PyMOL commands that place a pseudoatom at each C-alpha (Angstrom):
pseudoatom trace, name=CA, resn=MET, resi=1, chain=A, elem=C, hetatm=0, pos=[42.139, 50.905, 127.264]
pseudoatom trace, name=CA, resn=ALA, resi=2, chain=A, elem=C, hetatm=0, pos=[40.575, 50.550, 123.797]
pseudoatom trace, name=CA, resn=ALA, resi=3, chain=A, elem=C, hetatm=0, pos=[43.452, 52.510, 122.284]
pseudoatom trace, name=CA, resn=GLN, resi=4, chain=A, elem=C, hetatm=0, pos=[46.016, 50.044, 123.690]
pseudoatom trace, name=CA, resn=GLU, resi=5, chain=A, elem=C, hetatm=0, pos=[44.075, 47.080, 122.282]
pseudoatom trace, name=CA, resn=TYR, resi=6, chain=A, elem=C, hetatm=0, pos=[43.858, 48.792, 118.908]
pseudoatom trace, name=CA, resn=ASP, resi=7, chain=A, elem=C, hetatm=0, pos=[47.577, 49.513, 118.957]
pseudoatom trace, name=CA, resn=SER, resi=8, chain=A, elem=C, hetatm=0, pos=[48.500, 45.921, 119.871]
pseudoatom trace, name=CA, resn=GLN, resi=9, chain=A, elem=C, hetatm=0, pos=[46.175, 44.574, 117.159]
pseudoatom trace, name=CA, resn=LEU, resi=10, chain=A, elem=C, hetatm=0, pos=[47.726, 46.940, 114.629]
pseudoatom trace, name=CA, resn=LEU, resi=11, chain=A, elem=C, hetatm=0, pos=[51.271, 45.941, 115.585]
pseudoatom trace, name=CA, resn=GLU, resi=12, chain=A, elem=C, hetatm=0, pos=[50.359, 42.263, 115.435]
pseudoatom trace, name=CA, resn=SER, resi=13, chain=A, elem=C, hetatm=0, pos=[48.742, 42.611, 111.999]
pseudoatom trace, name=CA, resn=VAL, resi=14, chain=A, elem=C, hetatm=0, pos=[51.791, 44.486, 110.702]
pseudoatom trace, name=CA, resn=SER, resi=15, chain=A, elem=C, hetatm=0, pos=[54.025, 41.729, 112.069]
pseudoatom trace, name=CA, resn=VAL, resi=16, chain=A, elem=C, hetatm=0, pos=[51.902, 39.018, 110.407]
pseudoatom trace, name=CA, resn=ARG, resi=17, chain=A, elem=C, hetatm=0, pos=[51.890, 40.926, 107.120]
pseudoatom trace, name=CA, resn=ARG, resi=18, chain=A, elem=C, hetatm=0, pos=[55.679, 41.320, 107.164]
pseudoatom trace, name=CA, resn=ARG, resi=19, chain=A, elem=C, hetatm=0, pos=[56.146, 37.615, 107.927]
pseudoatom trace, name=CA, resn=ARG, resi=20, chain=A, elem=C, hetatm=0, pos=[53.824, 36.647, 105.066]
pseudoatom trace, name=CA, resn=LEU, resi=21, chain=A, elem=C, hetatm=0, pos=[55.609, 38.974, 102.652]
pseudoatom trace, name=CA, resn=ARG, resi=22, chain=A, elem=C, hetatm=0, pos=[58.989, 37.604, 103.721]
pseudoatom trace, name=CA, resn=ASP, resi=23, chain=A, elem=C, hetatm=0, pos=[57.786, 34.014, 103.261]
pseudoatom trace, name=CA, resn=ALA, resi=24, chain=A, elem=C, hetatm=0, pos=[56.301, 34.867, 99.867]
pseudoatom trace, name=CA, resn=LEU, resi=25, chain=A, elem=C, hetatm=0, pos=[59.582, 36.437, 98.810]
pseudoatom trace, name=CA, resn=LEU, resi=26, chain=A, elem=C, hetatm=0, pos=[61.679, 33.517, 100.032]
pseudoatom trace, name=CA, resn=PHE, resi=27, chain=A, elem=C, hetatm=0, pos=[59.426, 30.595, 99.082]
pseudoatom trace, name=CA, resn=GLY, resi=28, chain=A, elem=C, hetatm=0, pos=[57.025, 31.954, 96.468]
pseudoatom trace, name=CA, resn=GLY, resi=29, chain=A, elem=C, hetatm=0, pos=[53.298, 32.361, 96.580]
pseudoatom trace, name=CA, resn=GLN, resi=30, chain=A, elem=C, hetatm=0, pos=[52.475, 28.651, 96.339]
pseudoatom trace, name=CA, resn=ARG, resi=31, chain=A, elem=C, hetatm=0, pos=[54.774, 27.133, 98.936]
pseudoatom trace, name=CA, resn=GLN, resi=32, chain=A, elem=C, hetatm=0, pos=[53.017, 23.747, 99.196]
pseudoatom trace, name=CA, resn=ARG, resi=33, chain=A, elem=C, hetatm=0, pos=[52.715, 23.210, 95.453]
pseudoatom trace, name=CA, resn=ARG, resi=34, chain=A, elem=C, hetatm=0, pos=[56.289, 24.251, 94.826]
pseudoatom trace, name=CA, resn=SER, resi=35, chain=A, elem=C, hetatm=0, pos=[57.702, 21.865, 97.414]
pseudoatom trace, name=CA, resn=VAL, resi=36, chain=A, elem=C, hetatm=0, pos=[55.749, 18.948, 95.898]
pseudoatom trace, name=CA, resn=ASP, resi=37, chain=A, elem=C, hetatm=0, pos=[56.856, 19.917, 92.393]
pseudoatom trace, name=CA, resn=GLU, resi=38, chain=A, elem=C, hetatm=0, pos=[60.469, 20.177, 93.513]
pseudoatom trace, name=CA, resn=ARG, resi=39, chain=A, elem=C, hetatm=0, pos=[60.339, 16.752, 95.191]
pseudoatom trace, name=CA, resn=LEU, resi=40, chain=A, elem=C, hetatm=0, pos=[58.829, 15.145, 92.100]
pseudoatom trace, name=CA, resn=GLY, resi=41, chain=A, elem=C, hetatm=0, pos=[61.433, 16.821, 89.915]
pseudoatom trace, name=CA, resn=LYS, resi=42, chain=A, elem=C, hetatm=0, pos=[64.256, 15.613, 92.110]
pseudoatom trace, name=CA, resn=ALA, resi=43, chain=A, elem=C, hetatm=0, pos=[62.860, 12.069, 92.121]
pseudoatom trace, name=CA, resn=ALA, resi=44, chain=A, elem=C, hetatm=0, pos=[62.553, 12.070, 88.330]
pseudoatom trace, name=CA, resn=ALA, resi=45, chain=A, elem=C, hetatm=0, pos=[66.085, 13.435, 87.965]
pseudoatom trace, name=CA, resn=GLY, resi=46, chain=A, elem=C, hetatm=0, pos=[67.378, 10.709, 90.288]
pseudoatom trace, name=CA, resn=ILE, resi=47, chain=A, elem=C, hetatm=0, pos=[65.654, 8.009, 88.243]
pseudoatom trace, name=CA, resn=VAL, resi=48, chain=A, elem=C, hetatm=0, pos=[67.131, 9.413, 85.027]
pseudoatom trace, name=CA, resn=ILE, resi=49, chain=A, elem=C, hetatm=0, pos=[70.628, 9.526, 86.541]
pseudoatom trace, name=CA, resn=VAL, resi=50, chain=A, elem=C, hetatm=0, pos=[70.342, 5.923, 87.764]
pseudoatom trace, name=CA, resn=ALA, resi=51, chain=A, elem=C, hetatm=0, pos=[69.096, 4.793, 84.339]
pseudoatom trace, name=CA, resn=VAL, resi=52, chain=A, elem=C, hetatm=0, pos=[72.007, 6.527, 82.594]
pseudoatom trace, name=CA, resn=LEU, resi=53, chain=A, elem=C, hetatm=0, pos=[74.507, 4.969, 85.018]
pseudoatom trace, name=CA, resn=CYS, resi=54, chain=A, elem=C, hetatm=0, pos=[73.019, 1.498, 84.467]
pseudoatom trace, name=CA, resn=ALA, resi=55, chain=A, elem=C, hetatm=0, pos=[73.110, 1.947, 80.697]
pseudoatom trace, name=CA, resn=GLY, resi=56, chain=A, elem=C, hetatm=0, pos=[76.724, 3.093, 80.947]
pseudoatom trace, name=CA, resn=CYS, resi=57, chain=A, elem=C, hetatm=0, pos=[77.673, 0.022, 82.981]
pseudoatom trace, name=CA, resn=VAL, resi=58, chain=A, elem=C, hetatm=0, pos=[75.963, -2.310, 80.515]
pseudoatom trace, name=CA, resn=GLY, resi=59, chain=A, elem=C, hetatm=0, pos=[77.603, -0.534, 77.585]
pseudoatom trace, name=CA, resn=TRP, resi=60, chain=A, elem=C, hetatm=0, pos=[81.016, -0.643, 79.207]
pseudoatom trace, name=CA, resn=SER, resi=61, chain=A, elem=C, hetatm=0, pos=[80.610, -4.344, 79.941]
pseudoatom trace, name=CA, resn=PHE, resi=62, chain=A, elem=C, hetatm=0, pos=[79.570, -5.030, 76.340]
pseudoatom trace, name=CA, resn=VAL, resi=63, chain=A, elem=C, hetatm=0, pos=[82.449, -3.068, 74.847]
pseudoatom trace, name=CA, resn=SER, resi=64, chain=A, elem=C, hetatm=0, pos=[85.068, -4.517, 77.181]
pseudoatom trace, name=CA, resn=HIS, resi=65, chain=A, elem=C, hetatm=0, pos=[83.756, -8.045, 76.547]
pseudoatom trace, name=CA, resn=ARG, resi=66, chain=A, elem=C, hetatm=0, pos=[83.984, -7.452, 72.794]
pseudoatom trace, name=CA, resn=LEU, resi=67, chain=A, elem=C, hetatm=0, pos=[87.499, -6.028, 73.068]
pseudoatom trace, name=CA, resn=LEU, resi=68, chain=A, elem=C, hetatm=0, pos=[88.754, -8.883, 75.242]
pseudoatom trace, name=CA, resn=ASP, resi=69, chain=A, elem=C, hetatm=0, pos=[87.390, -11.475, 72.808]
pseudoatom trace, name=CA, resn=LYS, resi=70, chain=A, elem=C, hetatm=0, pos=[89.350, -9.982, 69.903]
pseudoatom trace, name=CA, resn=ARG, resi=71, chain=A, elem=C, hetatm=0, pos=[93.044, -10.544, 69.345]
pseudoatom trace, name=CA, resn=PRO, resi=72, chain=A, elem=C, hetatm=0, pos=[95.185, -7.757, 67.911]
pseudoatom trace, name=CA, resn=ASN, resi=73, chain=A, elem=C, hetatm=0, pos=[95.394, -9.546, 64.523]
pseudoatom trace, name=CA, resn=GLY, resi=74, chain=A, elem=C, hetatm=0, pos=[91.603, -9.647, 64.269]
pseudoatom trace, name=CA, resn=SER, resi=75, chain=A, elem=C, hetatm=0, pos=[90.966, -13.312, 65.054]
pseudoatom trace, name=CA, resn=SER, resi=76, chain=A, elem=C, hetatm=0, pos=[88.689, -14.314, 67.862]
pseudoatom trace, name=CA, resn=VAL, resi=77, chain=A, elem=C, hetatm=0, pos=[90.041, -15.917, 70.971]
pseudoatom trace, name=CA, resn=GLN, resi=78, chain=A, elem=C, hetatm=0, pos=[88.993, -19.532, 71.232]
pseudoatom trace, name=CA, resn=PRO, resi=79, chain=A, elem=C, hetatm=0, pos=[87.663, -20.447, 74.629]
pseudoatom trace, name=CA, resn=SER, resi=80, chain=A, elem=C, hetatm=0, pos=[90.320, -22.399, 76.419]
pseudoatom trace, name=CA, resn=SER, resi=81, chain=A, elem=C, hetatm=0, pos=[89.459, -25.855, 77.638]
pseudoatom trace, name=CA, resn=PRO, resi=82, chain=A, elem=C, hetatm=0, pos=[89.687, -26.413, 81.362]
pseudoatom trace, name=CA, resn=PRO, resi=83, chain=A, elem=C, hetatm=0, pos=[92.928, -28.046, 82.444]
pseudoatom trace, name=CA, resn=SER, resi=84, chain=A, elem=C, hetatm=0, pos=[92.713, -31.800, 82.576]
pseudoatom trace, name=CA, resn=ALA, resi=85, chain=A, elem=C, hetatm=0, pos=[92.747, -33.343, 86.000]
pseudoatom trace, name=CA, resn=PRO, resi=86, chain=A, elem=C, hetatm=0, pos=[96.108, -34.820, 87.009]
pseudoatom trace, name=CA, resn=ALA, resi=87, chain=A, elem=C, hetatm=0, pos=[96.349, -38.555, 87.204]
pseudoatom trace, name=CA, resn=VAL, resi=88, chain=A, elem=C, hetatm=0, pos=[95.285, -39.857, 90.561]
pseudoatom trace, name=CA, resn=THR, resi=89, chain=A, elem=C, hetatm=0, pos=[98.144, -41.529, 92.347]
pseudoatom trace, name=CA, resn=SER, resi=90, chain=A, elem=C, hetatm=0, pos=[97.646, -43.779, 95.237]
pseudoatom trace, name=CA, resn=PRO, resi=91, chain=A, elem=C, hetatm=0, pos=[99.325, -42.743, 98.454]
pseudoatom trace, name=CA, resn=VAL, resi=92, chain=A, elem=C, hetatm=0, pos=[100.716, -46.273, 98.877]
pseudoatom trace, name=CA, resn=PRO, resi=93, chain=A, elem=C, hetatm=0, pos=[104.003, -46.879, 97.034]
pseudoatom trace, name=CA, resn=PRO, resi=94, chain=A, elem=C, hetatm=0, pos=[103.950, -49.778, 94.525]
pseudoatom trace, name=CA, resn=SER, resi=95, chain=A, elem=C, hetatm=0, pos=[106.560, -51.725, 96.457]
pseudoatom trace, name=CA, resn=ALA, resi=96, chain=A, elem=C, hetatm=0, pos=[104.280, -51.913, 99.522]
pseudoatom trace, name=CA, resn=ARG, resi=97, chain=A, elem=C, hetatm=0, pos=[101.429, -53.585, 97.631]
for i in range(1, 97): cmd.bond("trace and resi %d" % i, "trace and resi %d" % (i + 1))
show_as sticks, trace
zoom trace
């Protein structure tokens, strides 16, 4: 009976050792630290990408605004005045007054 218990303990310890070695090979020795480091790295990379995209949008807006304000001959475009309101006409014809 003691031999069977020893054998089962030995097989179980070999199984645990193989699983630990496989996990160490796949995930590295410091699984918890690595996953936190990877998450922080991904978050930082995301923030950098968003900042670059925002800067690109602001730059594009600035450049396009500058290009639209310039005429081909180099003079600036004067802001156009809003169209004047049409004269208000009364719905009643003058002959009916």
